PyMOL Python script that loads the backbone (N, CA, C, O; Angstrom):
from pymol import cmd

cmd.read_pdbstr("""\
ATOM      1  N   UNK A   1      66.161 -37.392  21.778  1.00  0.00           N
ATOM      2  CA  UNK A   1      66.152 -37.191  23.203  1.00  0.00           C
ATOM      3  C   UNK A   1      65.861 -38.525  23.871  1.00  0.00           C
ATOM      4  O   UNK A   1      64.909 -39.206  23.491  1.00  0.00           O
ATOM      5  N   UNK A   2      66.663 -38.912  24.861  1.00  0.00           N
ATOM      6  CA  UNK A   2      66.543 -40.217  25.489  1.00  0.00           C
ATOM      7  C   UNK A   2      65.610 -40.224  26.685  1.00  0.00           C
ATOM      8  O   UNK A   2      65.415 -41.276  27.295  1.00  0.00           O
ATOM      9  N   UNK A   3      65.031 -39.100  27.038  1.00  0.00           N
ATOM     10  CA  UNK A   3      64.126 -38.986  28.175  1.00  0.00           C
ATOM     11  C   UNK A   3      64.791 -39.490  29.451  1.00  0.00           C
ATOM     12  O   UNK A   3      64.200 -40.264  30.204  1.00  0.00           O
ATOM     13  N   UNK A   4      66.020 -39.047  29.690  1.00  0.00           N
ATOM     14  CA  UNK A   4      66.765 -39.392  30.889  1.00  0.00           C
ATOM     15  C   UNK A   4      66.439 -38.391  31.994  1.00  0.00           C
ATOM     16  O   UNK A   4      66.150 -37.232  31.699  1.00  0.00           O
ATOM     17  N   UNK A   5      66.479 -38.817  33.275  1.00  0.00           N
ATOM     18  CA  UNK A   5      66.209 -37.873  34.362  1.00  0.00           C
ATOM     19  C   UNK A   5      67.235 -36.747  34.387  1.00  0.00           C
ATOM     20  O   UNK A   5      68.406 -36.955  34.068  1.00  0.00           O
ATOM     21  N   UNK A   6      66.790 -35.557  34.767  1.00  0.00           N
ATOM     22  CA  UNK A   6      67.690 -34.408  34.880  1.00  0.00           C
ATOM     23  C   UNK A   6      67.935 -34.037  36.333  1.00  0.00           C
ATOM     24  O   UNK A   6      68.812 -33.224  36.628  1.00  0.00           O
ATOM     25  N   UNK A   7      67.167 -34.628  37.242  1.00  0.00           N
ATOM     26  CA  UNK A   7      67.340 -34.394  38.675  1.00  0.00           C
ATOM     27  C   UNK A   7      66.613 -35.498  39.421  1.00  0.00           C
ATOM     28  O   UNK A   7      65.796 -36.220  38.850  1.00  0.00           O
ATOM     29  N   UNK A   8      66.924 -35.617  40.713  1.00  0.00           N
ATOM     30  CA  UNK A   8      66.255 -36.595  41.554  1.00  0.00           C
ATOM     31  C   UNK A   8      65.888 -35.937  42.866  1.00  0.00           C
ATOM     32  O   UNK A   8      66.573 -35.023  43.325  1.00  0.00           O
ATOM     33  N   UNK A   9      64.799 -36.403  43.474  1.00  0.00           N
ATOM     34  CA  UNK A   9      64.482 -36.006  44.837  1.00  0.00           C
ATOM     35  C   UNK A   9      65.097 -37.069  45.734  1.00  0.00           C
ATOM     36  O   UNK A   9      64.692 -38.231  45.686  1.00  0.00           O
ATOM     37  N   UNK A  10      66.061 -36.687  46.544  1.00  0.00           N
ATOM     38  CA  UNK A  10      66.655 -37.605  47.501  1.00  0.00           C
ATOM     39  C   UNK A  10      65.915 -37.385  48.817  1.00  0.00           C
ATOM     40  O   UNK A  10      66.189 -36.429  49.542  1.00  0.00           O
ATOM     41  N   UNK A  11      64.974 -38.283  49.116  1.00  0.00           N
ATOM     42  CA  UNK A  11      64.105 -38.113  50.279  1.00  0.00           C
ATOM     43  C   UNK A  11      64.904 -38.205  51.571  1.00  0.00           C
ATOM     44  O   UNK A  11      64.667 -37.437  52.503  1.00  0.00           O
ATOM     45  N   UNK A  12      65.841 -39.133  51.633  1.00  0.00           N
ATOM     46  CA  UNK A  12      66.609 -39.316  52.866  1.00  0.00           C
ATOM     47  C   UNK A  12      67.434 -38.077  53.213  1.00  0.00           C
ATOM     48  O   UNK A  12      67.496 -37.675  54.374  1.00  0.00           O
ATOM     49  N   UNK A  13      68.069 -37.472  52.204  1.00  0.00           N
ATOM     50  CA  UNK A  13      68.882 -36.264  52.447  1.00  0.00           C
ATOM     51  C   UNK A  13      68.049 -34.989  52.379  1.00  0.00           C
ATOM     52  O   UNK A  13      68.556 -33.902  52.655  1.00  0.00           O
ATOM     53  N   UNK A  14      66.764 -35.115  52.012  1.00  0.00           N
ATOM     54  CA  UNK A  14      65.833 -33.992  51.925  1.00  0.00           C
ATOM     55  C   UNK A  14      66.341 -32.895  51.003  1.00  0.00           C
ATOM     56  O   UNK A  14      66.425 -31.730  51.392  1.00  0.00           O
ATOM     57  N   UNK A  15      66.682 -33.283  49.767  1.00  0.00           N
ATOM     58  CA  UNK A  15      67.146 -32.290  48.798  1.00  0.00           C
ATOM     59  C   UNK A  15      66.945 -32.794  47.373  1.00  0.00           C
ATOM     60  O   UNK A  15      66.821 -33.991  47.115  1.00  0.00           O
ATOM     61  N   UNK A  16      66.920 -31.838  46.473  1.00  0.00           N
ATOM     62  CA  UNK A  16      66.942 -32.159  45.056  1.00  0.00           C
ATOM     63  C   UNK A  16      68.398 -32.330  44.669  1.00  0.00           C
ATOM     64  O   UNK A  16      69.246 -31.533  45.070  1.00  0.00           O
ATOM     65  N   UNK A  17      68.692 -33.352  43.901  1.00  0.00           N
ATOM     66  CA  UNK A  17      70.072 -33.572  43.485  1.00  0.00           C
ATOM     67  C   UNK A  17      70.236 -33.143  42.043  1.00  0.00           C
ATOM     68  O   UNK A  17      69.853 -33.859  41.118  1.00  0.00           O
ATOM     69  N   UNK A  18      70.811 -31.960  41.863  1.00  0.00           N
ATOM     70  CA  UNK A  18      71.176 -31.423  40.572  1.00  0.00           C
ATOM     71  C   UNK A  18      72.212 -30.347  40.815  1.00  0.00           C
ATOM     72  O   UNK A  18      72.939 -30.452  41.803  1.00  0.00           O
ATOM     73  N   UNK A  19      72.334 -29.319  39.988  1.00  0.00           N
ATOM     74  CA  UNK A  19      73.393 -28.334  40.135  1.00  0.00           C
ATOM     75  C   UNK A  19      73.409 -27.658  41.506  1.00  0.00           C
ATOM     76  O   UNK A  19      74.467 -27.525  42.121  1.00  0.00           O
ATOM     77  N   UNK A  20      72.245 -27.235  41.984  1.00  0.00           N
ATOM     78  CA  UNK A  20      72.172 -26.523  43.265  1.00  0.00           C
ATOM     79  C   UNK A  20      71.196 -27.266  44.176  1.00  0.00           C
ATOM     80  O   UNK A  20      69.998 -27.291  43.896  1.00  0.00           O
ATOM     81  N   UNK A  21      71.683 -27.871  45.259  1.00  0.00           N
ATOM     82  CA  UNK A  21      70.775 -28.587  46.162  1.00  0.00           C
ATOM     83  C   UNK A  21      69.721 -27.645  46.749  1.00  0.00           C
ATOM     84  O   UNK A  21      70.000 -26.484  47.050  1.00  0.00           O
ATOM     85  N   UNK A  22      68.505 -28.173  46.904  1.00  0.00           N
ATOM     86  CA  UNK A  22      67.412 -27.432  47.511  1.00  0.00           C
ATOM     87  C   UNK A  22      66.959 -28.226  48.724  1.00  0.00           C
ATOM     88  O   UNK A  22      66.621 -29.404  48.605  1.00  0.00           O
ATOM     89  N   UNK A  23      66.947 -27.599  49.880  1.00  0.00           N
ATOM     90  CA  UNK A  23      66.607 -28.289  51.124  1.00  0.00           C
ATOM     91  C   UNK A  23      65.193 -27.938  51.571  1.00  0.00           C
ATOM     92  O   UNK A  23      64.717 -26.827  51.338  1.00  0.00           O
ATOM     93  N   UNK A  24      64.531 -28.890  52.211  1.00  0.00           N
ATOM     94  CA  UNK A  24      63.260 -28.596  52.865  1.00  0.00           C
ATOM     95  C   UNK A  24      63.247 -29.347  54.187  1.00  0.00           C
ATOM     96  O   UNK A  24      63.900 -30.380  54.331  1.00  0.00           O
ATOM     97  N   UNK A  25      62.510 -28.827  55.137  1.00  0.00           N
ATOM     98  CA  UNK A  25      62.493 -29.401  56.482  1.00  0.00           C
ATOM     99  C   UNK A  25      61.287 -30.314  56.657  1.00  0.00           C
ATOM    100  O   UNK A  25      60.184 -29.860  56.957  1.00  0.00           O
ATOM    101  N   UNK A  26      61.517 -31.605  56.466  1.00  0.00           N
ATOM    102  CA  UNK A  26      60.484 -32.608  56.659  1.00  0.00           C
ATOM    103  C   UNK A  26      61.139 -33.815  57.314  1.00  0.00           C
ATOM    104  O   UNK A  26      62.115 -34.342  56.780  1.00  0.00           O
ATOM    105  N   UNK A  27      60.634 -34.265  58.450  1.00  0.00           N
ATOM    106  CA  UNK A  27      61.256 -35.443  59.072  1.00  0.00           C
ATOM    107  C   UNK A  27      61.086 -36.685  58.204  1.00  0.00           C
ATOM    108  O   UNK A  27      60.012 -36.929  57.656  1.00  0.00           O
ATOM    109  N   UNK A  28      62.159 -37.466  58.086  1.00  0.00           N
ATOM    110  CA  UNK A  28      62.121 -38.697  57.307  1.00  0.00           C
ATOM    111  C   UNK A  28      62.304 -39.860  58.269  1.00  0.00           C
ATOM    112  O   UNK A  28      63.264 -39.890  59.039  1.00  0.00           O
ATOM    113  N   UNK A  29      61.386 -40.814  58.224  1.00  0.00           N
ATOM    114  CA  UNK A  29      61.457 -41.930  59.165  1.00  0.00           C
ATOM    115  C   UNK A  29      61.813 -43.253  58.492  1.00  0.00           C
ATOM    116  O   UNK A  29      62.090 -44.238  59.176  1.00  0.00           O
ATOM    117  N   UNK A  30      61.808 -43.287  57.158  1.00  0.00           N
ATOM    118  CA  UNK A  30      62.176 -44.506  56.433  1.00  0.00           C
ATOM    119  C   UNK A  30      63.138 -44.145  55.319  1.00  0.00           C
ATOM    120  O   UNK A  30      63.154 -43.010  54.842  1.00  0.00           O
ATOM    121  N   UNK A  31      63.942 -45.117  54.908  1.00  0.00           N
ATOM    122  CA  UNK A  31      64.848 -44.898  53.790  1.00  0.00           C
ATOM    123  C   UNK A  31      64.103 -45.207  52.497  1.00  0.00           C
ATOM    124  O   UNK A  31      63.596 -46.313  52.310  1.00  0.00           O
ATOM    125  N   UNK A  32      64.042 -44.219  51.607  1.00  0.00           N
ATOM    126  CA  UNK A  32      63.353 -44.384  50.334  1.00  0.00           C
ATOM    127  C   UNK A  32      64.318 -44.149  49.187  1.00  0.00           C
ATOM    128  O   UNK A  32      65.316 -43.444  49.340  1.00  0.00           O
ATOM    129  N   UNK A  33      64.016 -44.744  48.031  1.00  0.00           N
ATOM    130  CA  UNK A  33      64.838 -44.549  46.843  1.00  0.00           C
ATOM    131  C   UNK A  33      64.678 -43.122  46.326  1.00  0.00           C
ATOM    132  O   UNK A  33      63.696 -42.439  46.615  1.00  0.00           O
ATOM    133  N   UNK A  34      65.669 -42.698  45.557  1.00  0.00           N
ATOM    134  CA  UNK A  34      65.575 -41.389  44.909  1.00  0.00           C
ATOM    135  C   UNK A  34      64.444 -41.405  43.890  1.00  0.00           C
ATOM    136  O   UNK A  34      64.147 -42.443  43.298  1.00  0.00           O
ATOM    137  N   UNK A  35      63.814 -40.252  43.688  1.00  0.00           N
ATOM    138  CA  UNK A  35      62.707 -40.125  42.743  1.00  0.00           C
ATOM    139  C   UNK A  35      63.217 -39.377  41.520  1.00  0.00           C
ATOM    140  O   UNK A  35      63.643 -38.231  41.660  1.00  0.00           O
ATOM    141  N   UNK A  36      63.195 -39.982  40.296  1.00  0.00           N
ATOM    142  CA  UNK A  36      63.701 -39.280  39.119  1.00  0.00           C
ATOM    143  C   UNK A  36      62.741 -38.178  38.663  1.00  0.00           C
ATOM    144  O   UNK A  36      61.522 -38.340  38.728  1.00  0.00           O
ATOM    145  N   UNK A  37      63.300 -37.065  38.205  1.00  0.00           N
ATOM    146  CA  UNK A  37      62.533 -35.968  37.633  1.00  0.00           C
ATOM    147  C   UNK A  37      62.939 -35.838  36.171  1.00  0.00           C
ATOM    148  O   UNK A  37      64.120 -35.967  35.851  1.00  0.00           O
ATOM    149  N   UNK A  38      61.989 -35.586  35.280  1.00  0.00           N
ATOM    150  CA  UNK A  38      62.259 -35.562  33.848  1.00  0.00           C
ATOM    151  C   UNK A  38      61.937 -34.205  33.240  1.00  0.00           C
ATOM    152  O   UNK A  38      61.131 -33.440  33.770  1.00  0.00           O
ATOM    153  N   UNK A  39      62.583 -33.927  32.122  1.00  0.00           N
ATOM    154  CA  UNK A  39      62.248 -32.740  31.357  1.00  0.00           C
ATOM    155  C   UNK A  39      61.016 -33.035  30.512  1.00  0.00           C
ATOM    156  O   UNK A  39      60.679 -34.195  30.277  1.00  0.00           O
ATOM    157  N   UNK A  40      60.352 -31.989  30.061  1.00  0.00           N
ATOM    158  CA  UNK A  40      59.227 -32.145  29.140  1.00  0.00           C
ATOM    159  C   UNK A  40      59.804 -32.424  27.759  1.00  0.00           C
ATOM    160  O   UNK A  40      60.763 -31.763  27.361  1.00  0.00           O
ATOM    161  N   UNK A  41      59.253 -33.381  27.013  1.00  0.00           N
ATOM    162  CA  UNK A  41      59.797 -33.642  25.680  1.00  0.00           C
ATOM    163  C   UNK A  41      59.696 -32.416  24.776  1.00  0.00           C
ATOM    164  O   UNK A  41      58.716 -31.672  24.826  1.00  0.00           O
ATOM    165  N   UNK A  42      60.702 -32.221  23.964  1.00  0.00           N
ATOM    166  CA  UNK A  42      60.723 -31.076  23.061  1.00  0.00           C
ATOM    167  C   UNK A  42      59.635 -31.202  22.013  1.00  0.00           C
ATOM    168  O   UNK A  42      59.356 -32.298  21.527  1.00  0.00           O
ATOM    169  N   UNK A  43      59.029 -30.095  21.670  1.00  0.00           N
ATOM    170  CA  UNK A  43      58.024 -30.087  20.611  1.00  0.00           C
ATOM    171  C   UNK A  43      58.742 -30.020  19.269  1.00  0.00           C
ATOM    172  O   UNK A  43      59.782 -29.373  19.147  1.00  0.00           O
ATOM    173  N   UNK A  44      58.193 -30.677  18.281  1.00  0.00           N
ATOM    174  CA  UNK A  44      58.793 -30.676  16.960  1.00  0.00           C
ATOM    175  C   UNK A  44      57.694 -30.628  15.904  1.00  0.00           C
ATOM    176  O   UNK A  44      56.513 -30.761  16.226  1.00  0.00           O
ATOM    177  N   UNK A  45      58.070 -30.442  14.683  1.00  0.00           N
ATOM    178  CA  UNK A  45      57.131 -30.407  13.562  1.00  0.00           C
ATOM    179  C   UNK A  45      57.484 -31.517  12.583  1.00  0.00           C
ATOM    180  O   UNK A  45      58.648 -31.896  12.456  1.00  0.00           O
ATOM    181  N   UNK A  46      56.467 -32.037  11.889  1.00  0.00           N
ATOM    182  CA  UNK A  46      56.715 -33.031  10.855  1.00  0.00           C
ATOM    183  C   UNK A  46      57.253 -32.325   9.610  1.00  0.00           C
ATOM    184  O   UNK A  46      57.181 -31.101   9.500  1.00  0.00           O
ATOM    185  N   UNK A  47      57.791 -33.107   8.678  1.00  0.00           N
ATOM    186  CA  UNK A  47      58.257 -32.539   7.407  1.00  0.00           C
ATOM    187  C   UNK A  47      57.118 -31.804   6.707  1.00  0.00           C
ATOM    188  O   UNK A  47      57.308 -30.726   6.144  1.00  0.00           O
ATOM    189  N   UNK A  48      55.931 -32.409   6.753  1.00  0.00           N
ATOM    190  CA  UNK A  48      54.773 -31.796   6.084  1.00  0.00           C
ATOM    191  C   UNK A  48      54.405 -30.458   6.719  1.00  0.00           C
ATOM    192  O   UNK A  48      54.075 -29.505   6.014  1.00  0.00           O
ATOM    193  N   UNK A  49      54.459 -30.385   8.048  1.00  0.00           N
ATOM    194  CA  UNK A  49      54.140 -29.123   8.728  1.00  0.00           C
ATOM    195  C   UNK A  49      55.165 -28.039   8.392  1.00  0.00           C
ATOM    196  O   UNK A  49      54.800 -26.880   8.197  1.00  0.00           O
ATOM    197  N   UNK A  50      56.442 -28.411   8.323  1.00  0.00           N
ATOM    198  CA  UNK A  50      57.490 -27.452   7.964  1.00  0.00           C
ATOM    199  C   UNK A  50      57.286 -26.978   6.530  1.00  0.00           C
ATOM    200  O   UNK A  50      57.410 -25.786   6.250  1.00  0.00           O
ATOM    201  N   UNK A  51      56.974 -27.902   5.617  1.00  0.00           N
ATOM    202  CA  UNK A  51      56.703 -27.524   4.225  1.00  0.00           C
ATOM    203  C   UNK A  51      55.491 -26.595   4.133  1.00  0.00           C
ATOM    204  O   UNK A  51      55.490 -25.658   3.335  1.00  0.00           O
ATOM    205  N   UNK A  52      54.457 -26.849   4.948  1.00  0.00           N
ATOM    206  CA  UNK A  52      53.259 -26.002   4.916  1.00  0.00           C
ATOM    207  C   UNK A  52      53.580 -24.591   5.401  1.00  0.00           C
ATOM    208  O   UNK A  52      53.038 -23.622   4.870  1.00  0.00           O
ATOM    209  N   UNK A  53      54.447 -24.460   6.394  1.00  0.00           N
ATOM    210  CA  UNK A  53      54.866 -23.129   6.858  1.00  0.00           C
ATOM    211  C   UNK A  53      55.559 -22.391   5.716  1.00  0.00           C
ATOM    212  O   UNK A  53      55.313 -21.204   5.499  1.00  0.00           O
ATOM    213  N   UNK A  54      56.429 -23.094   4.985  1.00  0.00           N
ATOM    214  CA  UNK A  54      57.122 -22.473   3.846  1.00  0.00           C
ATOM    215  C   UNK A  54      56.114 -22.014   2.797  1.00  0.00           C
ATOM    216  O   UNK A  54      56.238 -20.910   2.268  1.00  0.00           O
ATOM    217  N   UNK A  55      55.126 -22.839   2.492  1.00  0.00           N
ATOM    218  CA  UNK A  55      54.095 -22.474   1.513  1.00  0.00           C
ATOM    219  C   UNK A  55      53.294 -21.269   2.017  1.00  0.00           C
ATOM    220  O   UNK A  55      53.021 -20.341   1.255  1.00  0.00           O
ATOM    221  N   UNK A  56      52.919 -21.283   3.304  1.00  0.00           N
ATOM    222  CA  UNK A  56      52.155 -20.174   3.889  1.00  0.00           C
ATOM    223  C   UNK A  56      52.929 -18.857   3.835  1.00  0.00           C
ATOM    224  O   UNK A  56      52.338 -17.779   3.779  1.00  0.00           O
ATOM    225  N   UNK A  57      54.266 -18.962   3.852  1.00  0.00           N
ATOM    226  CA  UNK A  57      55.107 -17.762   3.773  1.00  0.00           C
ATOM    227  C   UNK A  57      55.320 -17.304   2.337  1.00  0.00           C
ATOM    228  O   UNK A  57      56.013 -16.315   2.095  1.00  0.00           O
ATOM    229  N   UNK A  58      54.730 -18.017   1.388  1.00  0.00           N
ATOM    230  CA  UNK A  58      54.893 -17.651  -0.016  1.00  0.00           C
ATOM    231  C   UNK A  58      56.124 -18.249  -0.655  1.00  0.00           C
ATOM    232  O   UNK A  58      56.496 -17.870  -1.766  1.00  0.00           O
ATOM    233  N   UNK A  59      56.763 -19.182   0.036  1.00  0.00           N
ATOM    234  CA  UNK A  59      57.939 -19.864  -0.511  1.00  0.00           C
ATOM    235  C   UNK A  59      57.473 -21.132  -1.220  1.00  0.00           C
ATOM    236  O   UNK A  59      56.313 -21.529  -1.098  1.00  0.00           O
ATOM    237  N   UNK A  60      58.355 -21.747  -1.938  1.00  0.00           N
ATOM    238  CA  UNK A  60      58.036 -23.020  -2.576  1.00  0.00           C
ATOM    239  C   UNK A  60      57.966 -24.107  -1.517  1.00  0.00           C
ATOM    240  O   UNK A  60      58.706 -24.060  -0.535  1.00  0.00           O
ATOM    241  N   UNK A  61      57.090 -25.081  -1.701  1.00  0.00           N
ATOM    242  CA  UNK A  61      57.022 -26.231  -0.810  1.00  0.00           C
ATOM    243  C   UNK A  61      58.103 -27.224  -1.175  1.00  0.00           C
ATOM    244  O   UNK A  61      59.021 -26.901  -1.928  1.00  0.00           O
ATOM    245  N   UNK A  62      58.000 -28.425  -0.649  1.00  0.00           N
ATOM    246  CA  UNK A  62      58.969 -29.493  -0.903  1.00  0.00           C
ATOM    247  C   UNK A  62      60.399 -29.063  -0.611  1.00  0.00           C
ATOM    248  O   UNK A  62      61.272 -29.132  -1.476  1.00  0.00           O
ATOM    249  N   UNK A  63      60.623 -28.619   0.619  1.00  0.00           N
ATOM    250  CA  UNK A  63      61.972 -28.247   1.036  1.00  0.00           C
ATOM    251  C   UNK A  63      62.879 -29.476   1.018  1.00  0.00           C
ATOM    252  O   UNK A  63      62.415 -30.602   1.195  1.00  0.00           O
ATOM    253  N   UNK A  64      64.162 -29.252   0.803  1.00  0.00           N
ATOM    254  CA  UNK A  64      65.124 -30.360   0.809  1.00  0.00           C
ATOM    255  C   UNK A  64      65.317 -30.871   2.237  1.00  0.00           C
ATOM    256  O   UNK A  64      64.925 -30.216   3.203  1.00  0.00           O
ATOM    257  N   UNK A  65      65.916 -32.032   2.349  1.00  0.00           N
ATOM    258  CA  UNK A  65      66.214 -32.617   3.662  1.00  0.00           C
ATOM    259  C   UNK A  65      67.048 -31.650   4.492  1.00  0.00           C
ATOM    260  O   UNK A  65      66.763 -31.455   5.674  1.00  0.00           O
ATOM    261  N   UNK A  66      68.068 -31.045   3.902  1.00  0.00           N
ATOM    262  CA  UNK A  66      68.935 -30.101   4.620  1.00  0.00           C
ATOM    263  C   UNK A  66      68.162 -28.876   5.101  1.00  0.00           C
ATOM    264  O   UNK A  66      68.399 -28.388   6.206  1.00  0.00           O
ATOM    265  N   UNK A  67      67.242 -28.377   4.278  1.00  0.00           N
ATOM    266  CA  UNK A  67      66.444 -27.215   4.672  1.00  0.00           C
ATOM    267  C   UNK A  67      65.515 -27.558   5.844  1.00  0.00           C
ATOM    268  O   UNK A  67      65.329 -26.750   6.755  1.00  0.00           O
ATOM    269  N   UNK A  68      64.942 -28.751   5.810  1.00  0.00           N
ATOM    270  CA  UNK A  68      64.077 -29.182   6.909  1.00  0.00           C
ATOM    271  C   UNK A  68      64.884 -29.362   8.188  1.00  0.00           C
ATOM    272  O   UNK A  68      64.426 -28.973   9.262  1.00  0.00           O
ATOM    273  N   UNK A  69      66.071 -29.942   8.091  1.00  0.00           N
ATOM    274  CA  UNK A  69      66.938 -30.095   9.262  1.00  0.00           C
ATOM    275  C   UNK A  69      67.350 -28.733   9.818  1.00  0.00           C
ATOM    276  O   UNK A  69      67.433 -28.569  11.035  1.00  0.00           O
ATOM    277  N   UNK A  70      67.608 -27.758   8.953  1.00  0.00           N
ATOM    278  CA  UNK A  70      67.918 -26.406   9.400  1.00  0.00           C
ATOM    279  C   UNK A  70      66.752 -25.849  10.216  1.00  0.00           C
ATOM    280  O   UNK A  70      66.961 -25.271  11.282  1.00  0.00           O
ATOM    281  N   UNK A  71      65.535 -26.021   9.723  1.00  0.00           N
ATOM    282  CA  UNK A  71      64.346 -25.547  10.452  1.00  0.00           C
ATOM    283  C   UNK A  71      64.255 -26.209  11.821  1.00  0.00           C
ATOM    284  O   UNK A  71      63.988 -25.535  12.816  1.00  0.00           O
ATOM    285  N   UNK A  72      64.472 -27.507  11.883  1.00  0.00           N
ATOM    286  CA  UNK A  72      64.405 -28.226  13.171  1.00  0.00           C
ATOM    287  C   UNK A  72      65.488 -27.740  14.133  1.00  0.00           C
ATOM    288  O   UNK A  72      65.232 -27.592  15.328  1.00  0.00           O
ATOM    289  N   UNK A  73      66.687 -27.493  13.626  1.00  0.00           N
ATOM    290  CA  UNK A  73      67.771 -27.005  14.484  1.00  0.00           C
ATOM    291  C   UNK A  73      67.470 -25.614  15.026  1.00  0.00           C
ATOM    292  O   UNK A  73      67.800 -25.309  16.172  1.00  0.00           O
ATOM    293  N   UNK A  74      66.849 -24.771  14.212  1.00  0.00           N
ATOM    294  CA  UNK A  74      66.455 -23.434  14.669  1.00  0.00           C
ATOM    295  C   UNK A  74      65.402 -23.565  15.780  1.00  0.00           C
ATOM    296  O   UNK A  74      65.478 -22.859  16.786  1.00  0.00           O
ATOM    297  N   UNK A  75      64.427 -24.459  15.607  1.00  0.00           N
ATOM    298  CA  UNK A  75      63.413 -24.675  16.637  1.00  0.00           C
ATOM    299  C   UNK A  75      64.039 -25.168  17.930  1.00  0.00           C
ATOM    300  O   UNK A  75      63.692 -24.678  19.005  1.00  0.00           O
ATOM    301  N   UNK A  76      64.963 -26.138  17.850  1.00  0.00           N
ATOM    302  CA  UNK A  76      65.644 -26.654  19.052  1.00  0.00           C
ATOM    303  C   UNK A  76      66.385 -25.554  19.774  1.00  0.00           C
ATOM    304  O   UNK A  76      66.302 -25.445  20.998  1.00  0.00           O
ATOM    305  N   UNK A  77      67.113 -24.733  19.027  1.00  0.00           N
ATOM    306  CA  UNK A  77      67.892 -23.647  19.627  1.00  0.00           C
ATOM    307  C   UNK A  77      66.966 -22.657  20.330  1.00  0.00           C
ATOM    308  O   UNK A  77      67.277 -22.187  21.424  1.00  0.00           O
ATOM    309  N   UNK A  78      65.829 -22.336  19.706  1.00  0.00           N
ATOM    310  CA  UNK A  78      64.879 -21.403  20.309  1.00  0.00           C
ATOM    311  C   UNK A  78      64.281 -21.983  21.589  1.00  0.00           C
ATOM    312  O   UNK A  78      64.004 -21.235  22.526  1.00  0.00           O
ATOM    313  N   UNK A  79      64.076 -23.297  21.647  1.00  0.00           N
ATOM    314  CA  UNK A  79      63.503 -23.930  22.841  1.00  0.00           C
ATOM    315  C   UNK A  79      64.493 -23.946  24.004  1.00  0.00           C
ATOM    316  O   UNK A  79      64.079 -24.073  25.157  1.00  0.00           O
ATOM    317  N   UNK A  80      65.782 -23.820  23.729  1.00  0.00           N
ATOM    318  CA  UNK A  80      66.795 -23.807  24.795  1.00  0.00           C
ATOM    319  C   UNK A  80      66.768 -22.500  25.588  1.00  0.00           C
ATOM    320  O   UNK A  80      67.260 -22.444  26.715  1.00  0.00           O
ATOM    321  N   UNK A  81      66.200 -21.466  25.006  1.00  0.00           N
ATOM    322  CA  UNK A  81      66.193 -20.148  25.669  1.00  0.00           C
ATOM    323  C   UNK A  81      65.085 -20.040  26.678  1.00  0.00           C
ATOM    324  O   UNK A  81      64.937 -19.002  27.323  1.00  0.00           O
TER     325      UNK A  81
END
""", "prot")
cmd.dss("prot")
cmd.show_as("cartoon", "prot")
cmd.util.cbc("prot")
cmd.orient("prot")
């Protein structure tokens, strides 16, 4: 994740700039730059934490690289909801 802005507050136009503009009524007397808004960084687990979950579930530890990547992809997909 590159931590890029997902929206901006455009003070001069008095709106959020993203899919659906949101307006508010506040007089603006100076021209100001847009303010970037960011998403919260996604939570993730280390390889060791993923292996410990497998052990706690009664599975063998030392998951393969592909198995760990599968776990991370499942976590990412769940966070999108």
